[in-house]
C-alpha positions as CSV (number, residue, x, y, z in Angstrom):
1,M,142.1,195.8,-44.5
2,K,139.5,193.6,-42.8
3,Y,137.5,196.5,-41.7
4,S,137.7,198.4,-45.0
5,L,136.1,195.4,-46.8
6,A,133.3,195.2,-44.1
7,I,132.7,198.9,-44.4
8,F,132.6,198.8,-48.2
9,L,130.0,195.9,-48.1
10,L,127.9,197.8,-45.6
11,L,127.9,201.0,-47.6
12,T,127.0,199.2,-50.9
13,S,124.2,197.3,-49.2
14,I,122.8,200.6,-47.9
15,T,122.8,202.2,-51.3
16,S,121.1,199.2,-52.9
17,H,117.9,200.2,-51.1
18,A,118.0,203.7,-52.7
19,A,115.2,204.7,-55.1
20,L,115.8,204.3,-58.8
21,N,114.2,206.8,-61.1
22,K,114.0,207.0,-64.9
23,W,113.6,210.2,-66.7
24,V,114.1,211.7,-70.2
25,D,115.7,215.1,-70.7
26,A,114.8,217.7,-73.3
27,D,117.2,216.1,-75.9
28,G,115.4,212.8,-75.6
29,K,118.2,211.0,-73.6
30,V,117.1,208.5,-71.0
31,H,118.7,208.9,-67.6
32,Y,118.6,206.7,-64.5
33,S,119.5,208.1,-61.1
34,D,118.6,208.0,-57.5
35,T,117.6,211.7,-57.6
36,A,115.5,213.2,-60.3
37,P,115.2,216.8,-61.4
38,S,112.0,218.6,-60.5
39,D,111.2,220.0,-63.9
40,V,110.7,216.7,-65.8
41,K,108.3,213.8,-65.4
42,V,109.9,210.9,-63.5
43,K,109.1,207.3,-63.5
44,T,110.1,205.5,-60.3
45,L,111.5,202.1,-61.0
46,R,112.4,201.1,-57.5
47,S,111.3,202.7,-54.3
48,S,113.5,203.1,-51.2
49,A,110.6,201.9,-49.0
50,A,110.8,198.5,-47.5
51,P,109.0,195.8,-49.4
52,E,106.5,195.3,-46.6
53,A,105.6,199.0,-46.6
54,I,104.6,198.9,-50.3
55,T,100.9,198.7,-50.7
56,P,99.5,196.6,-53.5
57,V,98.2,198.5,-56.6
58,S,94.5,198.3,-57.0
59,G,93.4,195.7,-59.6
60,V,96.5,193.5,-58.9
61,A,95.7,190.4,-56.9
62,A,97.6,189.7,-53.8
63,P,99.7,186.5,-53.8
64,K,97.6,183.4,-52.9
65,S,98.2,181.6,-49.7
66,L,99.3,178.0,-49.6
67,A,95.8,176.8,-48.6
68,E,94.3,178.7,-51.6
69,R,96.8,177.2,-54.0
70,N,96.2,173.7,-52.5
71,A,92.5,174.1,-52.9
72,E,92.9,175.2,-56.6
73,W,95.2,172.2,-57.2
74,K,92.7,169.8,-55.7
75,K,89.9,171.4,-57.8
76,S,91.9,171.1,-61.0
77,Q,92.8,167.5,-60.2
78,K,89.1,166.7,-59.6
79,S,88.1,168.3,-62.9
80,K,90.8,166.3,-64.7
81,E,89.6,163.1,-63.2
82,E,86.0,163.9,-64.1
83,A,87.0,164.7,-67.6
84,A,89.0,161.4,-67.9
85,Q,85.9,159.5,-66.5
86,K,83.6,161.2,-69.0
87,A,86.0,160.4,-71.9
88,A,86.2,156.8,-70.8
89,Q,82.4,156.5,-70.6
90,E,82.0,158.1,-74.1
91,Q,84.6,155.7,-75.5
92,E,82.8,152.7,-73.9
93,A,79.5,153.9,-75.3
94,A,81.1,154.3,-78.8
95,L,82.4,150.7,-78.6
96,V,79.0,149.4,-77.5
97,K,77.3,151.3,-80.4
98,Q,79.9,149.9,-82.9
99,K,79.3,146.3,-81.6
100,N,75.5,146.7,-81.9
101,C,76.0,148.0,-85.4
102,E,78.1,145.0,-86.4
103,T,75.5,142.6,-84.8
104,A,72.6,144.3,-86.6
105,R,74.4,144.1,-90.0
106,N,75.3,140.4,-89.4
107,N,71.6,139.7,-88.6
108,L,70.4,141.5,-91.7
109,A,72.9,139.6,-93.9
110,T,71.8,136.3,-92.3
111,L,68.1,137.1,-92.9
112,E,68.7,138.2,-96.5
113,N,71.1,135.4,-97.6
114,S,69.8,132.3,-95.8
115,P,67.3,130.2,-97.7
116,A,65.5,129.0,-94.5
117,I,65.7,130.3,-91.0
118,A,64.4,128.4,-88.0
119,T,63.3,130.1,-84.8
120,Y,61.9,128.7,-81.6
121,N,58.4,129.4,-80.3
122,E,57.3,129.8,-76.7
123,K,57.1,126.0,-76.2
124,Y,60.8,125.8,-77.4
125,E,59.7,124.0,-80.6
126,R,61.7,124.7,-83.7
127,V,59.6,126.5,-86.3
128,L,60.7,127.7,-89.8
129,M,60.2,131.4,-90.5
130,D,57.7,132.2,-93.2
131,D,58.0,135.1,-95.7
132,A,56.0,137.6,-93.7
133,A,58.0,137.0,-90.5
134,R,61.2,137.2,-92.5
135,K,60.2,140.6,-94.1
136,Q,59.3,141.9,-90.6
137,S,62.6,140.8,-89.2
138,I,64.5,142.4,-92.1
139,D,62.7,145.7,-91.6
140,E,63.5,145.6,-87.9
141,A,67.2,144.8,-88.6
142,R,67.3,147.8,-91.0
143,K,65.9,150.1,-88.3
144,L,68.5,148.9,-85.9
145,I,71.2,149.5,-88.5
146,S,70.0,153.0,-89.1
147,S,69.9,153.7,-85.3
148,F,73.3,152.1,-84.5
149,C,75.3,152.8,-87.6
150,N,75.5,156.6,-88.1
């Protein structure tokens, strides 16, 4: 009994390496077998050749080595890090632009709504802003608003 089981397993493992062919007969029935008739077109699903003996089909890439996969992974990680840094820089620039917009609007509101505005000259003396200087400062504030607040 022991030997019959071993022989059975040996025979089934040998037949598992047999070729598997698919073909269609004249009536349109699909058949699968290890031998195919010579008068019909046969499609081989599994070859009896060893996997190492099978040559790769042209146009199909060979499996990548561990070093190639590792290099690709490192390259993808580097590109992800660069994309994250770029996104962070863009977000920071947007925040700075928003802050500049708010500051320019506040300055314009102060210039338009305050009755008298005092500034300091080069000698650090307090000087009241006249109408011409106020108009010039309002124009500059509006230019800044148009550049920062899109």
